[in-house]
C-alpha positions, 0 to 999 in steps of 0.5 A: 136641442139640448145645445139651444137649451144650454145657450139660452140658459147661459144668455139667461145667466149673462143678463142676470149677472149684467143686472146686477153689475149695473144695481151694483153701480146705481147702488153706489153712486147713490151712497156716494151723493148721500155721503155726508160732510166731513164734521170738522175735528181740531185737526182739519177746519169746514170749508172758508169761504173764499176771500172774493165771497167775504167781502162781497157788499150786503144787499139793499134797496136804493131809497124810495126817492130815486124812483122819481122820474117813475111816478112823475113819468109812467112806464104805462100810460100811452103819455107817460102822464101821471093819471090823475083820479077825479075829484069826488064831489060827495063825501059819506052820508051824514049818517055812516057812523064809520070808517073804512080801515082796510080792504082785504082782496084775493082770488076767492073773495073780497072784504072790507073792513070797517071801524065802527064809532060808536061802538069802537069796534071792527066790523068786515063784511063781503059783497053784498052784505049789510053793515050798519045798515049799509048794503055794501056794493062794492069793494075796491083796492081802495075805496068801499060803494055803499048803498041804503035805500036811494043813496049811495055814498062812497068811502075812501079808504083812511090810512095812517101814514103816508103811501112811501112815494109821499116819505122823505128818502132813508138816509144809508150810509155810502157804500163800499166798494168791495178790494180787489183779492190780494195778488202776492209777488212772484217771489213769495 
């Protein structure tokens, strides 16, 4: 019986020793990864980017004028013709004394921002809230429908600058091609 006990004790000690070795290897690996970068001193300099990395041109977007074909032939329209919005027959009612200057649409809420003419202040309202006696019925990205009793009116979003497609394209200096790396002669 003592032989079986000695064998199990020896196996337990072997397993404990093996676990200690594995923990030591793991600690060494973690320490190896966490070593800080060497600090530059007078004798050694930090890693300099390779010549190919330094000569790469910085990415800039091409002018918007290059995308005129996409605007003329929209990708997601079945006939590839631009969508023409129906003209609005009626403008805002004469007693609407404010302008729509902004729309905020998030997953949680929709709000419209109005410039009140007579007080020159900004008011905001969500769906079914009231602005100057008008209830906000619907809020779209570019317009708001308002109702006062039987009257309804639609306010379109006023933009202070022309849309990006209507602006003239920006002129940028021509892109410089990267120089090929200099190859040394075999005798150097």
